[in-house]
C-alpha positions in Angstrom: 18.1 11.9 -6.9 14.9 13.6 -7.8 11.9 11.3 -7.1 8.3 11.7 -8.4 5.9 10.0 -5.9 2.6 9.4 -7.7 -0.1 9.0 -5.1 2.1 10.7 -2.5 -0.9 12.2 -0.7 -2.3 8.8 0.2 -1.7 6.5 3.1 1.4 4.6 2.0 2.6 7.3 -0.4 2.7 10.0 2.3 4.9 7.9 4.5 7.1 7.3 1.5 7.5 11.0 1.0 8.5 11.6 4.6 11.1 8.8 4.5 12.5 10.1 1.2 12.8 13.6 2.6 14.5 12.3 5.8 17.0 10.4 3.6 17.9 13.6 1.6 16.0 12.9 -1.7 14.3 15.8 -3.5 10.6 14.9 -3.7 7.8 15.9 -6.0 4.3 14.6 -5.4 1.6 14.1 -8.1 -1.8 13.3 -6.7 -5.4 14.1 -7.8 -6.5 14.2 -4.1 -9.5 12.0 -4.8 -8.6 9.9 -1.8 -5.4 11.7 -0.5 -5.0 14.8 1.6 -2.9 17.9 1.3 -2.0 17.7 5.0 -0.5 14.3 4.4 2.3 15.7 2.2 4.9 16.8 4.6 7.8 17.5 2.2 8.5 18.4 -1.4 6.1 20.0 -3.9 2.6 18.8 -4.4 1.2 19.0 -7.9 -2.5 18.3 -8.1 -3.3 16.4 -11.3 -4.0 13.1 -13.1 -1.3 10.5 -13.9 -3.2 9.9 -17.1 -2.5 13.5 -18.2 0.6 12.8 -20.4 1.1 16.5 -21.1 1.2 17.3 -17.4 3.3 14.3 -16.4 5.9 14.9 -19.1 6.2 18.5 -18.0 6.7 17.5 -14.4 9.3 14.9 -15.3 11.2 17.3 -17.4 10.9 20.5 -15.3 12.0 18.7 -12.1 14.7 16.6 -13.7 13.1 13.4 -12.3 15.4 10.4 -12.0 12.8 7.8 -10.9 9.1 7.4 -10.2 7.5 5.7 -7.2 3.9 4.7 -8.1 1.3 4.4 -5.4 -1.8 5.7 -7.1 -4.5 3.1 -7.4 -8.0 2.0 -6.6 -7.5 -0.7 -3.9 -10.8 -2.0 -2.5 -11.4 -5.6 -3.4 -15.2 -5.5 -3.0 -15.5 -2.4 -5.1 -13.3 -3.8 -7.8 -15.8 -6.7 -8.2 -18.8 -4.3 -8.3 -17.1 -1.5 -10.4 -14.4 -3.2 -12.5 -14.4 -0.4 -15.1 -13.0 2.0 -12.5 -10.2 -0.3 -11.7 -9.2 -1.0 -15.3 -9.3 2.7 -16.1 -7.3 3.8 -13.1 -5.0 0.9 -12.3 -4.3 -0.1 -15.9 -5.0 2.5 -18.5 -3.9 5.5 -16.4 -0.7 3.7 -15.4 0.1 2.9 -19.1 -0.2 6.7 -19.8 2.2 7.3 -16.9 4.7 4.8 -18.3 4.5 6.3 -21.7 5.1 9.8 -20.4 8.2 8.4 -18.6 9.3 6.8 -21.8 8.9 10.1 -23.7 11.1 11.9 -21.2 13.6 9.1 -20.8 12.8 8.5 -17.2 13.0 4.7 -17.0 13.1 3.8 -13.4 10.0 2.9 -11.4 9.2 1.3 -8.1 5.7 0.0 -8.3 3.2 -0.7 -5.5 1.9 -4.2 -6.1 0.0 -6.5 -3.8 -0.2 -10.1 -2.5 -3.7 -10.0 -4.1 -2.0 -11.1 -7.3 -1.6 -14.5 -5.8 -5.3 -15.0 -5.2 -6.0 -17.9 -2.8 -2.7 -19.7 -2.4 -2.4 -23.5 -2.0 0.6 -23.2 0.3 1.5 -20.7 3.0 3.9 -18.9 3.5 3.7 -17.4 0.0 6.9 -17.1 -1.9 7.5 -15.3 -5.2 7.4 -18.7 -6.9 3.7 -19.1 -5.8 1.5 -19.0 -8.9 -0.2 -15.7 -9.4 -3.9 -16.4 -9.8 -5.8 -13.3 -8.7 -9.5 -13.8 -7.9 -10.7 -10.2 -8.2 -10.2 -7.3 -10.6 -8.0 -5.4 -8.1 -5.5 -8.2 -7.9 -5.7 -8.8 -11.7 -5.1 -5.1 -12.6 -2.0 -5.0 -10.4 -0.7 -8.2 -12.1 -1.3 -6.6 -15.5 1.0 -3.7 -14.6 3.6 -6.1 -13.3 3.6 -7.8 -16.7 3.6 -4.5 -18.5 6.7 -3.5 -16.6 8.4 -6.7 -17.7 7.6 -5.9 -21.3 8.7 -2.2 -20.9 12.0 -3.4 -19.4 12.6 -5.8 -22.3 11.5 -3.5 -25.1 12.4 0.0 -23.8 15.1 -0.6 -21.2 13.1 0.3 -18.1 14.3 -0.8 -14.7 11.6 -1.6 -12.2 10.8 -3.1 -8.9 7.3 -4.6 -8.2 6.8 -4.8 -4.4 4.0 -7.1 -3.4 2.6 -5.8 -0.1 0.8 -7.9 2.5 -1.3 -5.9 5.0 0.0 -2.4 5.4 -0.7 -1.0 8.9 0.4 1.5 11.5 1.3 5.2 11.3 4.5 7.3 11.4 5.9 7.3 15.0 6.9 10.9 14.3 3.2 11.8 14.3 1.2 14.0 11.9 0.4 11.4 9.3 -1.5 8.2 9.4 -4.3 6.2 7.9 -7.5 7.9 6.8 -9.8 6.2 4.4 -13.5 6.8 3.6 -14.9 4.2 3.8 -12.3 2.5 6.0 -11.8 -1.1 5.0 -8.7 -2.1 7.0 -9.0 -4.2 10.2 -6.8 -2.3 12.6 -8.3 1.2 12.1 -11.8 -0.2 12.2 -11.1 -1.9 15.5 -9.6 1.4 16.9 -12.7 3.3 15.7 -14.7 1.0 18.0 -12.3 1.9 20.8 -12.9 5.6 20.1 -16.7 5.1 20.2 -17.1 5.8 16.4 -18.4 2.3 15.7 -20.6 0.1 17.9 -18.6 -3.1 17.1 -16.2 -4.9 14.9 -17.5 -7.7 12.7 -15.6 -10.9 12.4 -16.2 -12.5 9.1 -16.3 -16.2 9.7 -15.4 -18.3 12.8 -14.9 -21.6 11.0 -11.7 -21.1 9.1 -9.0 -23.7 9.1 -6.8 -21.7 11.4 -5.9 -22.1 15.1 -8.6 -19.9 16.4 -10.9 -20.2 13.4 -10.5 -16.6 12.2 -8.6 -15.4 9.2 -4.8 -14.9 9.5 -2.9 -12.1 7.9 0.7 -10.7 7.8 0.8 -7.1 9.0 3.6 -4.9 7.9 4.3 -1.4 9.2 4.0 1.4 6.7 7.5 2.7 7.5 9.0 -0.7 6.9 7.3 -0.6 3.5 8.8 2.8 2.8 12.3 1.6 3.7 11.9 -1.3 1.4 11.0 1.0 -1.4 14.2 3.0 -0.9 16.2 -0.1 -0.9 14.6 -1.2 -4.2 15.2 2.3 -5.6 18.9 2.0 -5.0 19.1 -1.3 -6.7 17.2 -0.6 -9.9 19.0 -1.7 -13.1 17.9 -0.6 -16.6 16.5 -3.4 -18.6 15.9 -5.5 -15.5 13.2 -6.0 -12.9 12.8 -7.1 -9.3 9.6 -8.7 -8.0 9.5 -9.3 -4.2 7.1 -9.8 -1.4 7.0 -7.4 1.5 5.8 -8.9 4.8 7.1 -9.9 8.2 6.7 -13.6 7.7 4.4 -13.7 10.8 0.7 -14.3 10.7 -1.8 -13.1 13.2 -5.5 -13.8 13.4 -8.4 -11.4 13.5 -9.1 -12.3 17.1 -5.4 -11.7 18.0 -5.5 -8.3 16.5 -8.7 -7.4 18.4 -7.3 -8.6 21.7 -4.1 -6.7 21.1 -6.1 -3.5 20.4 -8.0 -4.1 23.7 -4.8 -4.4 25.6 -3.3 -1.2 24.0 -6.4 1.0 24.2 -7.8 -0.2 27.5 -11.2 -0.4 25.9 -13.6 -3.3 25.8 -14.0 -3.6 22.1 -17.2 -5.4 21.1 -16.8 -8.0 18.4 -19.7 -9.8 16.6 -19.1 -13.0 14.7 -20.8 -13.3 11.3 -20.6 -15.2 8.1 -17.6 -15.4 5.8 -17.1 -13.0 3.0 -16.8 -14.6 -0.4 -13.3 -14.7 -1.7 -11.5 -14.2 1.6 -8.4 -16.5 1.8 -8.1 -18.2 5.3 -4.4 -17.3 5.6 -2.0 -14.8 3.8 1.5 -14.8 5.2 4.6 -13.8 3.3 7.8 -15.6 2.7 9.9 -12.4 2.6 13.3 -14.0 2.4 13.9 -12.8 -1.1 13.5 -9.2 0.0 16.2 -9.7 2.6 18.5 -11.4 0.0 18.1 -8.9 -2.8 17.3 -5.7 -1.0 19.1 -6.2 2.2 15.9 -5.3 4.0 14.3 -6.6 7.1 11.2 -5.3 8.9 11.7 -3.5 12.2 8.1 -4.1 13.4 7.6 -7.8 13.5 4.6 -8.2 15.8 1.2 -6.4 15.9 1.7 -4.6 19.3 4.2 -1.9 18.2 2.4 -1.5 14.9 -0.9 -0.9 16.6 0.7 1.4 19.2 1.7 3.8 16.4 -1.8 3.5 14.8 -3.5 4.2 18.2 -1.4 7.4 18.7 -2.5 8.6 15.3 -6.1 7.9 15.8 -6.2 9.4 19.3 -4.6 12.6 18.0 -6.6 12.7 14.8 -10.0 11.0 15.7 -11.6 12.4 12.5 -8.5 11.8 10.4 -7.3 14.8 8.5 -9.4 17.9 8.6 -11.9 17.0 5.9 -13.0 20.7 5.4 -9.6 22.2 4.8 -7.3 19.3 3.9 -9.0 17.5 1.1 -8.7 18.8 -2.4 -10.8 18.3 -5.5 -10.8 15.0 -7.3 
């Protein structure tokens, strides 16, 4: 199969490209390089452009005889989505609809979509199953839910086959080396803690020490980026035209902010300074997946089930790439 990976120069997309290549798929990457990096694309052909450019996308789909699209391109910062909702509706919704219509025009009707547990909002019950009501509390989560609903409608009206995969906390880096996590600004807990270990930050801030959790800090479900990629391939192989899959991707295990910091201390051998502060508005106390449906319908189970091996891969990446990708030579134009 020939696969177009939209957003394949980003964190999760680049790991997807590597896994597809290892599995023998022909890969084409479309990315505007606004947040991604040329160096992250380790296989296939990179085409720099916008997914909203229907003329370009239709040409790529036709010229490369694309069989299916994997869609990772999105704005994905919760706080930014609240401050700049226009950016999120334009990129996550409007541009994705343009992508879907380019697919429709070229009769490419299979998509694996990168969704998020943020579509659930602040759940009443944990662990979170696919039956949990989707009540997003920020524009980021809502824009992802809009596309989930759009995919349902495209499947019904136009015969699309899709999988919407709701990630929990993506983490780690390829154990093969060379690619990893590089965001500016960085917003994910594990790389921020490791930046403290590298001397790039003075401390890690803990947002709230009065949560209803065992150690009073927030609890999250961390899933290795390669496990996410393998779930995507499993979903790709099970796409049926006119039907959709919607599944959670997580380990089913929750770990607190304090546990993550302590594990980072053990792995790095550094005394990582942590400062406790006030809660951030909108933070759920606990987000843990019930991923049993993914096992049932995809035959998928995560290989990394605890933070230690996940953080070990991240630490190897950050040690070998302390400044991330070479910002002067690797990053393209937006």
